[in-house]
N, C-alpha and C positions, 0 to 999 in steps of 0.2 A: 265806632266808638266806641273806649269805654272811659270811665271817670278820671280825673286828674287826682292826683292825690300826693299831698306836697310831705318830701321826703326829712328822712334827719340824718346829718349826723356828725362825728365825736370831734372835738380836738384832743387831738395825739400830741399838744402841746402843752397847757395845763390841765388835758383832762376830762373837759365840761363836757357832757356826756347828750346827746337829743336834742340836739341843735335843729334850730327846725331848720329847712330850705333853704328860704326865701334870703338868708343870712349869706356874702363871702364869705367875710373876717365872723371872729372867733370873741362873742360878748363879752367874753371870761379876762378873754388875755388879746385880746385885738387880732390873731394873728388870722391870717387868712387862708382859705383854703389850700395844701397841695394835693402834694401827686401821692396820700399814704393821707387823701380821703377815700371811701365809699360811701356811696351814700345806704342808705337800708330806710322800711318802712315801718316803723311802731304803730300808727295808726287808722290803720287800713279806714278812719271812716272823715279822714280828714279831709275831705273831700273841698278842693279849690275851685271856681271858674276854671273854663275850657277853658279862656281863653291867656292862660298861661300866659304874661313875658316874655320870656324864651322860651323859643324851639329846641333853641338845638343843643346840644351840649354845652360843655364850658371848654375853652381851653387854654392851654397851658403852657405860664408865660415865660420863653424864655429866659429869661434874664433873670428875675424875680423869684422863678420856681410857685408863681400862684398862678392859680386859676380865673381865668375872661371870662365876663357871659361869653353868650355866641355874635349877637348886636355890635358889643365895643371889638374897634377899630385896633384900641391903643389899651395897651393893661394899664386899670384904671388907680391899679397901686405905682404902678413905678414910675409909668408915663411909654414903656417900649411900643412902640408898633408891632398889629398882632402876628405871630410868627408859634409856632408849636404844634406839636402835636394834639386833637380831644381826648375829653374824657373816660372816652369810648376806648381809643385804641392808646390810651395807659395801661389804662385796666387790663386791656385782652396780653399788653404787654408782659403785666406782672401772674397773670393766672399761668400764662405757658412758664415763665419763669420759675414760679413755684412747684410746679409738673414736674419739671425738670431739674430741677435736686428731690423731689423727691424721690424721683425713677432712679435719680443716680445714688439713695444712700441703702446699704442695702438693707434688704428684709430682714429683721432676727423674728425668730420664732418665738414665740409668749410662753409655750412652754418650753424646759430645760431639756433637747432631746439627753435620753441615754445611751447611753452609749456600745456602739454595737460589738467591740469584744468580745462582752463574754457570751454572745451569741453566736462570734463563730467558731469560740475555742469549740462546743455543745455541737455543730453540724460537725466541725473534724472530727471530734471525737466520732462524730457519728460514722461519717466515710469511713474514717482510717477505719472502724468497730468492720465495718457493709464490705470495703476492699480486701480485707485481710480475709475473711472468710465465705468468699468467692473465688483469692488466690489460688492457682495448685499447689499442692503439697509434694512432701518427696518418699516416697515409703521403697521399703528393703523389702526381694519376696525372692522366694522361687519356682522354677518353672515343675510344678505338681504336671502337663497332662499339656500334646499336643492338639487337634484337632479338625481336619478340614470336611468339606464337599461344595460341590458343584454342581449345578442345575439346569439341566436342557430345556424350553418353554416347547412347547407340538403346539400345534394349527393342524387341525384337523378342516377338510372341505365338509362343513353335512346341509342340509336341507334345510333350513330354519323358520321360523313362518312369525311372520311382519305387516305387519296394518301401514299404514298411507294413503295421503289424497289426491294418491297418484302411481301410476302402477308403471314398474322400472324393466329394466328388460333382462330378459330373462325369466322376469317369476312368471309361478304357474299359480291366478285367480282365480282363489279355493271360493272370495264371497263379494256382495259388494252391493252392501246398503245405503240410507239416505240418513246426515247425521252431522248435530252439532258443530261446525266448524269457527265461528264467534259470534258475537253478536256487535248489534251497530242501539247504537242511543234517538227514540225516533221522539218526535216533539207529541205529543200523548195532551195537555189544556196548558190552561195557566192562570197557579191560583194570585189573589192582593193578598200583597207583605206590606208592614206598614218599619219603621226604621224614623231613629231619634235623630236631625238631622241641626245640627251646632251653629247659630249663628247669631252676628254683631249689633247692638243696639248701644245707642248716648245713655245711658241711664243717668247723668244730669252733669256739670259745672262743676267747673276749677276754677276762683281766682287765681289770678296769675298778676308780675304789673313785673311793668318796662318800665328799669331804669332809662329816662330822659338822659341822663346827665346832667342835667343842669340842676337839683335840685328837689326834683317833681319824679314821682313816675305815673305811667299810666294803668287801667286795669286790662285787663280781657281775659277771656272766657274759655275755658279750654274743653271743650267736651270729654266726658266720661266711662267708658266703654265695655259693656259685661258682654257674656253670650247668656242665651238663651237655649232652646232647642222647639225644635216642633212637630207636630208628625206629619210624616210623607208615605202617601200609598205611592205604590208601585206595585208592576202585574212581574212573576217572577213564571218562568217555561219551567213547569216539568215534563222530565223527560222519563218513556222509557225504553228500558233492553228487549230490540228481539232478538229473534235468534236464527243465527245466516247458514243455512246447510248446504250442504256438499255432499258426494259423493264420496267416500270411506273401502278403501279398495283392500281385501286382507287376499295375501296371498302364501305362498312358496317361495323361497327365490335360495340359489346355494349362499351359502358365505367359506371365507376361512373365520375359524372357531376357534376357543382355544381347547385344544384336545385335549392332552395331560403334561406332567414333567415328569424327566429321567432324572437318574436321584444318583451323581454315587459321592458316596463318603469313607472319611475314615481317619485313624491317628498315628499315622504312618509318615514318613518324612517323600515316598512316591505317589501323592496322588493323580488321577487320571478320571476324562471324562468319561461318565458312562458311553452306550453304546446299544443300540437300540435298530431292532432294522424299517426305518418309514417305508410306509408305499408311499411313490412319488407323485402318486395320482390324482393322492388324498390328503397327507403331510405334505409339513413340512418344522422348518426351527425356525424361530419365532424371540432367538433374546437367548443368552446363555450371560450366567453370573455364577461367581465363582467369595467361598468364605474360608479367610484363614484364622486358627485364633487361637489363647496362649492362656490356661489357666495356669493365674499367678497364687498362690499363698502367704503367708507376711501376718509380725504378729498382729497388723491392727489391721487386718482383715483378707476378705477373696475377691480377687480382679479376674477380671478377664478382658486383652486383652488382643484386639485384631489388625490384622495386616497385613503387608500386601504377598506377596508369594515369596518375593525374592527376599526381604526381615525372616520371612516365618520359619525361609529351613536353616535361620543362620544360628537360628534358636534352638538347643538343647532340655529334653528332659532334666532335669536337675540342675539346671544354669542358674547358677545364681543371680538377680536381673537388681536394676535401679528406677526405679519407677515415676514417671509425673503424673499424680491421680487430680482431678480434681474436685468442688466442690462435691460433686454431686455421684459421687465414688469410676468414670470415666478413666478410661486407662491414655494420656497425652503425648505418651513418649514411656519409650522404655532400649533402653540399654542395657548388656551384659556389665556386671559388677567386677570391680579391677583387684 
């Protein structure tokens, strides 16, 4: 149990300050303590006897709006029977009302905000410049050459050398030997380590005051905490890597692998596929590809347009064309000039 401290209060009627908590009326103007009164500690050394006459908080008379002591059944100011809220209930309502008022008021920045318009304008200009540089452009040109190429990839069935941890079907073993296939962690020993462990401790006490609601306060001690570190020792496991051995097989086996590419190319308007005699036992096709290109020359440079066969056949050397060209110089579209 802490000490009892006599508090103070201020009269809002005449402005008198530091009125002792024992007085229920202002010595200056005689006005009683009202709802606008809040007790405070001005002198922590103003210790009084622990047996304060009034232990409970004052109560507010609903008729004359003045405080009465907890022990009074009737208001000493107007004689009305006890009714109304206690000092603590009134203080709580005032705090809630103040909080609601503060939250309802828009918070203004202490520093004047700069207008974002100049920055938005600069950003818009930068974006426009980048987009304009990336947008396709038009170019007039003339077709100066046509070219085509057709390829056929050919696979051959050959003996190849391979190695694996198993021997596949159809393979001819040439060698086998024990090799490291993987590693595993094996406990080797323990080593003593240390680490700093934080812990809280009470570094001291601060004195706080509990408002009794009747002009007096009760002091109490609040522990103050701080952090400190202690050294903790522990054993840490140390592992070593042990190799895992297995049998690795070296063998020869027949596989379909890349053999050659058959190519046909030209500049005429009659492209064809290359012909070659394939050995049905050891060779097979593995895909076809074709390219059709137009060489276009204009005032702003030379361009190459890659087209499908149907579109490529529609153009002739000497045709005037309109090109849509990317920022990198690639032809995105081509049409005959009107």
